[in-house]
Kinemage of the C-alpha trace (Angstrom):
@kinemage 1
@onewidth
@group {chain A} dominant
@subgroup {mainchain}
@vectorlist {calphas} color= white
{ca met a 1} P 46.028 -126.032 -61.593
{ca arg a 2} L 45.723 -127.133 -65.207
{ca leu a 3} L 49.512 -127.060 -65.591
{ca arg a 4} L 49.967 -129.438 -62.651
{ca thr a 5} L 47.383 -131.799 -64.118
{ca lys a 6} L 49.113 -131.762 -67.500
{ca leu a 7} L 52.532 -132.366 -65.943
{ca ala a 8} L 51.134 -135.256 -63.919
{ca ala a 9} L 49.690 -136.801 -67.091
{ca val a 10} L 53.070 -136.498 -68.821
{ca ala a 11} L 54.782 -138.144 -65.839
{ca val a 12} L 52.278 -141.030 -65.735
{ca gly a 13} L 52.709 -141.606 -69.460
{ca ala a 14} L 56.488 -141.568 -69.142
{ca val a 15} L 56.398 -144.040 -66.259
{ca ala a 16} L 54.115 -146.370 -68.196
{ca ala a 17} L 56.294 -146.164 -71.307
{ca thr a 18} L 59.620 -146.728 -69.567
{ca gly a 19} L 58.652 -148.728 -66.498
{ca gly a 20} L 60.556 -146.251 -64.322
{ca leu a 21} L 60.097 -142.820 -62.828
{ca val a 22} L 60.725 -140.041 -65.314
{ca met a 23} L 60.313 -136.421 -64.259
{ca pro a 24} L 58.479 -134.266 -66.827
{ca thr a 25} L 60.230 -131.254 -68.267
{ca thr a 26} L 58.827 -127.994 -69.525
{ca ala a 27} L 59.846 -129.158 -73.001
{ca ala a 28} L 56.964 -131.640 -72.824
{ca ile a 29} L 54.508 -128.733 -72.881
{ca ala a 30} L 56.569 -126.185 -74.788
{ca ala a 31} L 54.973 -123.816 -77.240
{ca pro a 32} L 55.114 -124.567 -80.944
{ca ser a 33} L 58.137 -122.850 -82.407
{ca gly a 34} L 58.544 -120.657 -85.435
{ca ala a 35} L 56.271 -118.311 -87.303
{ca ala a 36} L 53.456 -120.890 -87.480
{ca ala a 37} L 52.861 -120.486 -83.747
{ca cys a 38} L 52.080 -116.806 -84.315
{ca thr a 39} L 50.209 -116.931 -87.616
{ca asn a 40} L 48.111 -120.089 -87.192
{ca pro a 41} L 47.886 -121.102 -83.524
{ca gly a 42} L 44.460 -122.704 -84.045
{ca trp a 43} L 41.601 -121.597 -81.797
{ca ser a 44} L 37.819 -121.444 -81.782
{ca asn a 45} L 35.209 -119.815 -79.574
{ca lys a 46} L 34.340 -122.843 -77.424
{ca asp a 47} L 34.065 -121.225 -73.983
{ca gly a 48} L 32.328 -117.825 -74.195
{ca arg a 49} L 32.641 -117.013 -70.486
{ca ala a 50} L 33.603 -113.523 -69.309
{ca gly a 51} L 37.080 -112.963 -67.947
{ca lys a 52} L 39.465 -110.290 -66.703
{ca thr a 53} L 43.184 -109.784 -66.286
{ca asn a 54} L 44.690 -109.736 -62.799
{ca thr a 55} L 46.989 -106.799 -63.677
{ca asn a 56} L 47.108 -103.842 -66.089
{ca tyr a 57} L 48.976 -103.527 -69.396
{ca val a 58} L 48.737 -107.223 -70.316
{ca asn a 59} L 49.835 -107.896 -73.885
{ca ile a 60} L 47.311 -109.665 -76.114
{ca arg a 61} L 49.567 -111.612 -78.481
{ca ser a 62} L 49.139 -113.093 -81.948
{ca gly a 63} L 50.240 -116.509 -80.627
{ca pro a 64} L 50.790 -118.323 -77.318
{ca thr a 65} L 54.363 -117.139 -76.790
{ca thr a 66} L 56.128 -113.863 -76.004
{ca asp a 67} L 57.931 -114.269 -79.351
{ca cys a 68} L 54.660 -113.348 -81.082
{ca arg a 69} L 53.755 -109.697 -81.660
{ca ser a 70} L 51.404 -107.826 -79.367
{ca asn a 71} L 48.031 -106.949 -80.926
{ca gly a 72} L 47.255 -104.576 -78.042
{ca gln a 73} L 46.967 -104.505 -74.273
{ca ala a 74} L 44.218 -105.467 -71.849
{ca gln a 75} L 43.531 -103.638 -68.600
{ca met a 76} L 41.960 -104.888 -65.362
{ca ser a 77} L 38.917 -102.721 -66.092
{ca his a 78} L 38.321 -104.404 -69.479
{ca ser a 79} L 35.867 -107.246 -69.949
{ca leu a 80} L 37.270 -110.199 -71.910
{ca thr a 81} L 35.507 -113.045 -73.677
{ca leu a 82} L 37.378 -116.315 -73.121
{ca his a 83} L 37.471 -118.608 -76.161
{ca cys a 84} L 39.720 -121.613 -75.368
{ca trp a 85} L 43.214 -122.526 -74.106
{ca val a 86} L 46.346 -124.228 -75.488
{ca asn a 87} L 49.756 -125.270 -74.224
{ca gly a 88} L 52.164 -122.441 -74.907
{ca gln a 89} L 55.375 -120.883 -73.724
{ca asp a 90} L 55.943 -121.637 -70.012
{ca gly a 91} L 52.408 -122.942 -69.399
{ca thr a 92} L 48.949 -122.505 -70.834
{ca trp a 93} L 47.490 -119.534 -72.728
{ca ser a 94} L 43.879 -118.548 -73.431
{ca his a 95} L 42.583 -116.981 -76.612
{ca val a 96} L 40.482 -113.937 -75.692
{ca arg a 97} L 38.622 -110.977 -77.135
{ca asp a 98} L 38.944 -107.672 -75.307
{ca asn a 99} L 35.369 -106.362 -75.385
{ca ser a 100} L 36.527 -102.803 -74.632
{ca thr a 101} L 38.896 -102.536 -77.613
{ca gly a 102} L 37.851 -105.367 -79.949
{ca val a 103} L 41.393 -106.787 -79.923
{ca ser a 104} L 41.685 -110.586 -80.006
{ca gly a 105} L 44.647 -112.805 -79.251
{ca trp a 106} L 46.450 -114.865 -76.628
{ca ile a 107} L 47.120 -114.104 -72.951
{ca lys a 108} L 49.129 -116.323 -70.614
{ca asp a 109} L 46.689 -117.916 -68.176
{ca ser a 110} L 48.651 -116.835 -65.100
{ca leu a 111} L 47.746 -113.231 -66.042
{ca leu a 112} L 44.001 -113.975 -66.111
{ca val a 113} L 41.575 -114.133 -63.179
{ca asn a 114} L 40.593 -117.770 -62.506
{ca tyr a 115} L 43.375 -118.926 -64.839
{ca gly a 116} L 41.571 -118.223 -68.121
{ca ser a 117} L 39.423 -120.492 -70.255
{ca asn a 118} L 38.218 -123.903 -69.054
{ca val a 119} L 37.889 -125.329 -72.578
{ca lys a 120} L 40.826 -126.677 -74.595
{ca cys a 121} L 41.079 -125.445 -78.196
């Protein structure tokens, strides 16, 4: 649902700026590119709620894109602590800590129960 809200906001802004209807593109919410997206994606523990993945073997990545390395994998049986979310590759991603393994990193929100964190980074 967050993605639809963000796309709607982009569309409203584009209409206001141009006076005409402009359809938003995924480029408007694309992930930051390059190594900086993986080494310094910028997050803080603002949420603190518990979360879970909706499938097994979910990569926990060093940044909010599949171009970033995997730090480990979360399982449906693992408890996660949700920290915050950002715009990333193909949608939004939440920064999490896997409480079963201690691994921290980013998971695409569509792979998380209840679509991940509610708090923007």
